[in-house]
VOBA-1610 file (N, C-alpha, C; in pm, whole numbers, padded with zeros to 5 digits, always signed):
BEGIN
Unk-01535+00320-00500Unk-01564+00305-00356Unk-01638+00437-00333Unk-01788+00411-00309Unk-01852+00533-00273Unk-01879+00544-00123Unk-01905+00663-00081Unk-01917+00702+00060Unk-02022+00617+00136Unk-02131+00583+00061Unk-02240+00514+00124Unk-02228+00366+00132Unk-02115+00306+00093Unk-02085+00167+00096Unk-02059+00123+00245Unk-02045-00013+00260Unk-02023-00067+00382Unk-01855-00060+00387Unk-01803+00051+00460Unk-01655+00065+00452Unk-01581-00049+00526Unk-01640-00111+00629Unk-01555-00223+00675Unk-01543-00333+00592Unk-01653-00367+00524Unk-01647-00483+00442Unk-01547-00454+00313Unk-01573-00335+00283Unk-01510-00295+00153Unk-01364-00290+00181Unk-01311-00236+00296Unk-01181-00229+00330Unk-01121-00360+00327Unk-01175-00468+00390Unk-01117-00594+00407Unk-01106-00651+00257Unk-01191-00640+00178Unk-01199-00679+00040Unk-01090-00603-00041Unk-01095-00485-00009Unk-00982-00404-00100Unk-00854-00458-00077Unk-00821-00481+00042Unk-00683-00531+00093Unk-00666-00686+00035Unk-00773-00763+00039Unk-00752-00900-00020Unk-00741-00903-00168Unk-00806-00805-00240Unk-00811-00799-00394Unk-00676-00769-00441Unk-00597-00698-00376Unk-00449-00661-00427Unk-00348-00722-00361Unk-00358-00793-00220Unk-00250-00862-00164Unk-00270-00995-00169Unk-00385-01073-00213Unk-00393-01204-00220Unk-00296-01258-00313Unk-00218-01368-00276Unk-00118-01431-00357Unk+00000-01335-00383Unk+00024-01226-00309Unk+00120-01145-00328Unk+00100-01039-00449Unk-00042-01036-00479Unk-00080-00939-00594Unk-00043-01007-00733Unk+00005-01135-00724Unk+00039-01215-00836Unk-00080-01276-00908Unk-00199-01206-00929Unk-00299-01256-01000Unk-00351-01181-01098Unk-00401-01226-01207Unk-00443-01146-01329Unk-00569-01043-01293Unk-00639-01075-01183Unk-00753-00993-01157Unk-00725-00897-01031Unk-00588-00883-00991Unk-00566-00806-00869Unk-00613-00676-00873Unk-00685-00643-00764Unk-00734-00499-00769Unk-00628-00388-00731Unk-00556-00352-00841Unk-00429-00263-00798Unk-00461-00117-00793Unk-00591-00081-00857Unk-00626+00069-00833Unk-00742+00072-00743Unk-00737+00152-00651Unk-00849+00173-00554Unk-00904+00313-00575Unk-01004+00330-00631Unk-01081+00463-00678Unk-01165+00506-00572Unk-01143+00617-00491Unk-01215+00623-00379Unk-01296+00756-00372Unk-01416+00770-00331Unk-01476+00894-00324Unk-01406+00998-00231Unk-01365+01099-00274Unk-01268+01204-00193Unk-01310+01218-00057Unk-01450+01240-00017Unk-01505+01266+00108Unk-01449+01158+00223Unk-01437+01041+00173Unk-01412+00925+00266Unk-01277+00872+00263Unk-01179+00942+00169Unk-01061+00877+00135Unk-00971+00873+00271Unk-00959+00950+00346Unk-00863+00936+00459Unk-00914+00825+00558Unk-01043+00835+00592Unk-01117+00734+00675Unk-01107+00600+00631Unk-01128+00578+00512Unk-01118+00463+00440Unk-00994+00389+00422Unk-00887+00492+00399Unk-00755+00428+00378Unk-00691+00384+00525Unk-00744+00449+00639Unk-00705+00391+00761Unk-00748+00254+00782Unk-00872+00219+00742Unk-00919+00078+00761Unk-00847-00015+00660Unk-00816+00022+00528Unk-00748-00056+00446Unk-00599-00086+00491Unk-00526+00021+00548Unk-00402+00001+00600Unk-00399-00079+00724Unk-00501-00082+00798Unk-00516-00171+00911Unk-00524-00330+00865Unk-00589-00342+00756Unk-00610-00480+00707Unk-00478-00512+00629Unk-00399-00427+00577Unk-00273-00462+00507Unk-00165-00515+00612Unk-00191-00475+00736Unk-00095-00515+00834Unk-00113-00677+00856Unk-00235-00725+00830Unk-00271-00873+00838Unk-00200-00943+00711Unk-00155-00878+00608Unk-00105-00933+00487Unk+00052-00923+00479Unk+00107-00890+00587Unk+00276-00904+00596Unk+00314-01032+00564Unk+00402-01048+00478Unk+00457-01190+00413Unk+00526-01267+00526Unk+00521-01393+00512Unk+00584-01481+00619Unk+00607-01611+00546Unk+00638-01729+00619Unk+00666-01849+00578Unk+00550-01904+00510Unk+00573-01944+00381Unk+00443-01996+00311Unk+00393-02120+00339Unk+00471-02207+00428Unk+00414-02330+00476Unk+00339-02318+00608Unk+00354-02213+00670Unk+00282-02165+00797Unk+00143-02134+00778Unk+00043-02213+00814Unk-00089-02186+00806Unk-00144-02042+00848Unk-00055-01988+00937Unk-00096-01848+00983Unk-00066-01728+00893Unk+00014-01777+00788Unk+00071-01681+00685Unk-00028-01652+00581Unk-00045-01509+00566Unk-00158-01475+00449Unk-00091-01448+00326Unk+00035-01403+00321Unk+00094-01373+00202Unk+00242-01425+00202Unk+00270-01504+00090Unk+00404-01565+00080Unk+00503-01489-00011Unk+00601-01531-00067Unk+00697-01466-00140Unk+00654-01437-00289Unk+00732-01345-00355Unk+00725-01337-00499Unk+00768-01460-00569Unk+00735-01479-00692Unk+00765-01597-00756Unk+00915-01623-00778Unk+00992-01520-00804Unk+01131-01525-00805Unk+01202-01393-00783Unk+01334-01391-00796Unk+01407-01269-00770Unk+01370-01152-00882Unk+01344-01193-00990Unk+01329-01098-01095Unk+01189-01017-01060Unk+01078-01076-01027Unk+00963-01025-00985Unk+00970-00948-00864Unk+01048-00997-00762Unk+01059-00908-00640Unk+01132-00777-00670Unk+01233-00791-00766Unk+01293-00669-00825Unk+01214-00572-00889Unk+01113-00632-00972Unk+01034-00541-01041Unk+00936-00475-00946Unk+00878-00533-00826Unk+00786-00472-00745Unk+00866-00359-00682Unk+00991-00384-00624Unk+01074-00283-00556Unk+01097-00164-00656Unk+01126-00197-00789Unk+01141-00090-00880Unk+01017-00003-00904Unk+00891-00064-00897Unk+00789+00008-00907Unk+00756+00098-00782Unk+00798+00061-00666Unk+00782+00136-00538Unk+00866+00259-00571Unk+00997+00245-00613Unk+01075+00363-00644Unk+01008+00447-00734Unk+00952+00391-00846Unk+00877+00468-00951Unk+00766+00557-00888Unk+00693+00478-00797Unk+00593+00564-00730Unk+00647+00699-00647Unk+00751+00670-00586Unk+00820+00763-00508Unk+00855+00887-00609Unk+00913+00844-00713Unk+00966+00944-00802Unk+00859+01034-00882Unk+00740+00953-00891Unk+00615+01031-00963Unk+00553+01124-00861Unk+00591+01126-00738Unk+00534+01206-00641Unk+00418+01141-00555Unk+00397+01008-00563Unk+00288+00946-00481Unk+00341+00936-00351Unk+00240+00936-00242Unk+00281+00930-00100Unk+00271+00778-00060Unk+00371+00728-00013Unk+00369+00591+00047Unk+00317+00589+00178Unk+00201+00526+00187Unk+00135+00521+00328Unk+00163+00398+00419Unk+00203+00304+00333Unk+00243+00172+00419Unk+00327+00082+00339Unk+00429+00009+00404Unk+00508-00096+00339Unk+00617-00036+00255Unk+00635-00088+00140Unk+00728-00036+00034Unk+00869-00100+00050Unk+00886-00206+00124Unk+01039-00263+00147Unk+01027-00413+00126Unk+01145-00458+00091Unk+01171-00593+00081Unk+01197-00646+00238Unk+01140-00764+00260Unk+01159-00815+00401Unk+01211-00956+00393Unk+01261-01003+00509Unk+01296-01145+00523Unk+01407-01198+00427Unk+01490-01107+00400Unk+01590-01127+00299Unk+01698-01225+00356Unk+01702-01239+00495Unk+01797-01336+00551Unk+01750-01485+00522Unk+01627-01497+00481Unk+01576-01647+00451Unk+01626-01673+00312Unk+01664-01591+00226Unk+01698-01629+00096Unk+01582-01628-00001Unk+01455-01600+00063Unk+01348-01591-00022Unk+01319-01446-00075Unk+01209-01426-00155Unk+01187-01294-00234Unk+01061-01236-00166Unk+01068-01173-00058Unk+00951-01122-00005Unk+00946-00971-00015Unk+00831-00919-00026Unk+00802-00775-00037Unk+00666-00734+00047Unk+00692-00641+00137Unk+00568-00574+00202Unk+00446-00547+00121Unk+00344-00563+00157Unk+00232-00491+00092Unk+00252-00341+00103Unk+00209-00281+00002Unk+00241-00127-00005Unk+00118-00062-00049Unk+00111+00064+00008Unk-00007+00147-00038Unk+00022+00281-00067Unk+00004+00334-00195Unk+00020+00469-00241Unk-00102+00559-00235Unk-00089+00664-00165Unk-00197+00753-00188Unk-00146+00888-00283Unk-00227+00984-00308Unk-00167+01085-00379Unk-00152+01047-00532Unk-00212+00945-00579Unk-00190+00903-00701Unk-00278+00954-00808Unk-00239+00995-00931Unk-00320+01019-01030Unk-00307+00931-01145Unk-00406+00920-01217Unk-00426+00803-01318Unk-00309+00800-01430Unk-00235+00907-01441Unk-00134+00927-01544Unk-00005+00855-01495Unk+00006+00817-01357Unk+00123+00757-01313Unk+00152+00622-01347Unk+00274+00591-01376Unk+00297+00456-01422Unk+00249+00334-01328Unk+00247+00374-01193Unk+00204+00285-01087Unk+00050+00257-01095Unk-00018+00365-01170Unk-00158+00330-01185Unk-00193+00282-01332Unk-00102+00281-01415Unk-00131+00250-01577Unk-00060+00104-01595Unk+00035+00075-01528Unk+00107-00052-01568Unk+00082-00163-01482Unk+00093-00285-01544Unk+00078-00405-01439Unk+00199-00438-01360Unk+00200-00419-01237Unk+00309-00443-01153Unk+00308-00604-01117Unk+00208-00655-01103Unk+00185-00801-01070Unk+00266-00837-00932Unk+00223-00733-00834Unk+00279-00754-00705Unk+00192-00674-00604Unk+00220-00675-00481Unk+00129-00612-00380Unk+00151-00471-00363Unk+00106-00403-00456Unk+00123-00237-00457Unk-00032-00185-00497Unk-00068-00112-00405Unk-00206-00053-00431Unk-00193+00084-00440Unk-00262+00135-00558Unk-00261+00281-00596Unk-00399+00339-00564Unk-00407+00448-00483Unk-00531+00498-00430Unk-00556+00638-00521Unk-00661+00651-00587Unk-00698+00765-00661Unk-00833+00823-00609Unk-00841+00939-00583Unk-00970+01002-00539Unk-01067+01043-00660Unk-01168+01039-00646Unk-01285+01113-00729Unk-01400+01186-00662Unk-01467+01267-00743Unk-01562+01345-00677Unk-01707+01310-00709Unk-01721+01259-00842Unk-01841+01239-00899Unk-01846+01076-00956Unk-01954+01016-00974Unk-01960+00887-01033Unk-01896+00885-01174Unk-01937+00984-01256Unk-01890+01000-01377Unk-01740+00999-01388Unk-01677+01083-01293Unk-01532+01092-01294Unk-01483+00953-01246Unk-01538+00876-01156Unk-01499+00741-01118Unk-01486+00658-01236Unk-01591+00648-01330Unk-01604+00563-01441Unk-01497+00599-01532Unk-01469+00739-01553Unk-01382+00778-01646Unk-01227+00738-01612Unk-01207+00734-01464Unk-01071+00692-01422Unk-01077+00551-01455Unk-01166+00473-01409Unk-01159+00319-01432Unk-01142+00288-01574Unk-01209+00364-01657Unk-01193+00304-01804Unk-01057+00362-01879Unk-00999+00467-01818Unk-00885+00512-01861Unk-00772+00420-01829Unk-00760+00299-01903Unk-00657+00199-01883Unk-00659+00120-02005Unk-00557+00057-02051Unk-00522-00036-02164Unk-00573-00173-02121Unk-00604-00202-01993Unk-00651-00323-01947Unk-00809-00303-01906Unk-00878-00439-01899Unk-01012-00444-01875Unk-01056-00578-01839Unk-00985-00633-01741Unk-01020-00760-01689Unk-01134-00772-01588Unk-01100-00706-01480Unk-01200-00715-01354Unk-01212-00588-01268Unk-01303-00566-01212Unk-01326-00450-01105Unk-01443-00474-01039Unk-01462-00369-00947Unk-01590-00382-00856Unk-01626-00228-00833Unk-01772-00225-00793Unk-01814-00091-00751Unk-01874-00120-00606Unk-01843-00035-00504Unk-01904-00053-00370Unk-01994+00088-00332Unk-02121+00039-00331Unk-02220+00138-00304Unk-02347+00057-00239Unk-02428+00126-00158Unk-02554+00070-00121Unk-02668+00137-00188Unk-02621+00234-00280Unk-02729+00280-00366Unk-02734+00201-00503Unk-02844+00126-00520Unk-02873+00032-00610Unk-02846+00100-00765Unk-02899+00219-00775Unk-02901+00283-00900Unk-02753+00323-00933Unk-02672+00374-00825Unk-02540+00407-00854Unk-02450+00270-00889Unk-02474+00178-00814Unk-02402+00054-00840Unk-02431-00004-00978Unk-02548-00016-01020Unk-02579-00072-01153Unk-02530+00022-01264Unk-02564+00148-01256Unk-02501+00241-01358Unk-02360+00227-01370Unk-02269+00239-01275Unk-02135+00206-01257Unk-02089+00087-01325Unk-02142-00010-01272Unk-02109-00157-01312Unk-02140-00176-01487Unk-02233-00111-01517Unk-02248-00107-01666Unk-02156-00036-01749Unk-02120+00077-01687Unk-02041+00180-01755Unk-01893+00139-01776Unk-01839+00044-01665Unk-01709+00031-01666Unk-01673-00096-01756Unk-01575-00081-01830Unk-01540-00167-01947Unk-01448-00287-01895Unk-01496-00375-01830Unk-01410-00503-01779Unk-01501-00615-01807Unk-01425-00717-01812Unk-01514-00855-01841Unk-01590-00908-01722Unk-01540-00885-01604Unk-01596-00922-01475Unk-01617-00808-01387Unk-01734-00779-01332Unk-01760-00665-01235Unk-01832-00716-01117Unk-01789-00676-01023Unk-01865-00708-00872Unk-01930-00582-00816Unk-02036-00610-00774Unk-02106-00511-00695Unk-02118-00548-00556Unk-02041-00465-00472Unk-02027-00488-00339Unk-01956-00650-00303Unk-01870-00687-00389Unk-01789-00798-00384Unk-01683-00789-00481Unk-01590-00884-00461Unk-01476-00895-00563Unk-01448-01051-00571Unk-01366-01100-00669Unk-01330-01228-00691Unk-01458-01327-00725Unk-01559-01271-00771Unk-01684-01346-00792Unk-01634-01441-00938Unk-01700-01561-00919Unk-01673-01652-01033Unk-01726-01785-01031Unk-01740-01856-01125Unk-01785-02001-01133Unk-01761-02063-01261Unk-01745-02189-01261Unk-01723-02261-01384Unk-01817-02239-01487Unk-01934-02218-01444Unk-02061-02202-01536Unk-02061-02059-01600Unk-01985-01987-01559Unk-01998-01826-01601Unk-01875-01805-01686Unk-01890-01718-01774Unk-01763-01691-01866Unk-01659-01605-01798Unk-01536-01603-01826Unk-01444-01523-01776Unk-01356-01483-01889Unk-01321-01345-01877Unk-01234-01290-01982Unk-01244-01132-01983Unk-01161-01064-02065Unk-01157-00929-02053Unk-01181-00852-02179Unk-01174-00715-02179Unk-01163-00630-02279Unk-01034-00558-02302Unk-01022-00497-02415Unk-00902-00424-02441Unk-00789-00528-02445Unk-00661-00481-02382Unk-00538-00572-02382Unk-00563-00674-02265Unk-00673-00704-02222Unk-00690-00813-02126Unk-00736-00934-02202Unk-00750-00922-02340Unk-00776-01048-02405Unk-00895-01053-02473Unk-00908-01165-02571Unk-01024-01183-02653Unk-01091-01319-02616Unk-01221-01337-02639Unk-01270-01463-02606Unk-01294-01489-02443Unk-01349-01597-02423Unk-01378-01612-02283Unk-01361-01755-02222Unk-01302-01774-02109Unk-01279-01917-02066Unk-01414-01950-01978Unk-01401-02070-01949Unk-01516-02131-01877Unk-01647-02120-01930Unk-01738-02197-01882Unk-01874-02194-01931Unk-01890-02237-02066Unk-02015-02241-02125Unk-02050-02296-02263Unk-01977-02205-02368Unk-01948-02069-02329Unk-01876-01971-02410Unk-01741-02025-02456Unk-01673-02091-02369Unk-01536-02143-02394Unk-01539-02232-02487Unk-01627-02307-02538Unk-01627-02416-02657Unk-01603-02331-02775Unk-01640-02198-02789Unk-01597-02135-02907Unk-01451-02105-02935Unk-01360-02117-02851Unk-01234-02105-02852Unk-01168-02222-02908Unk-01247-02345-02897Unk-01201-02463-02957Unk-01279-02524-03067Unk-01342-02426-03130Unk-01439-02474-03247Unk-01389-02383-03369Unk-01362-02466-03484Unk-01353-02401-03604Unk-01479-02400-03698Unk-01516-02294-03727Unk-01636-02281-03830Unk-01600-02286-03965Unk-01681-02370-04043Unk-01645-02375-04195Unk-01787-02346-04254Unk-01770-02255-04363Unk-01882-02218-04453Unk-01858-02266-04584Unk-01975-02332-04641Unk-01966-02389-04779Unk-02072-02301-04858Unk-02026-02241-04965Unk-02132-02179-05061Unk-02165-02266-05184Unk-02299-02292-05182Unk-02323-02400-05299Unk-02424-02321-05403Unk-02377-02333-05525Unk-02462-02263-05636Unk-02511-02387-05734Unk-02641-02365-05744Unk-02713-02483-05832Unk-02713-02433-05972Unk-02691-02523-06076Unk-02703-02496-06216Unk-02870-02484-06242
//
C-alpha cells in the first residue's frame, strides 16, 4: 500500500480481503504492508470498514461475516490473537469471541498494528479474520517483506504510479497479483501459487497438465 494510492478504495478492499468469509479463504490478505507515512491515516479507514464486518446471523442478508467453521477453528483464531498480544503487537480493533450465547463460533474482525514480519501472526496461516499491519519506507523494503514468507499464493499492490505498481507486481513471488484490486480471477486464467502454496495451476488450459500423463518412447533402429 503506497501513499499515492486511492486510500478509500484500498481501505475497503483491504478489509474485504481479510474479513471475507471470516478470513477462511486461501487467498485471504492477512498481511497489510503499508507505507509508513500514511499508516495511521490508512488504518483509521480500514478500521472503520472493519466495523461493517462484525459477525452476525449467517442467514440474515444484512450480515457480512458469519461464524468460524467449527469450535476448533474459533479456538485457533482466539489463540493467535493471544499470540499477537504476547509478541508485542498492538490490537487496534476487535480481538474477542462474540455471540457465544447463540452456540455458534463467532470471532470479531481483528486488526494488529506494530507488527514485524518475524512475528507468528505475520508468518503463520491463521485462516481467520486477523489482519497484521506492517510498515515500510521504500518499495524495495515492501517487496522484501512480502517475499519473506513460506507462502506465495496471492497479493496486491496499490499505487497510482504505474512504474511502481508494475515493478512491485513483478518482484513479489505469488501466483496471482492484483494492481489496485484484489480477488481477481476467471475460469480462463490459471490459479495457483509458489513455495508452500502449491505446485501446478487450477483453471484454464494450464489445468489440463495436472490430469495428463506424458510418456516418452525412445526408439533405436538397427
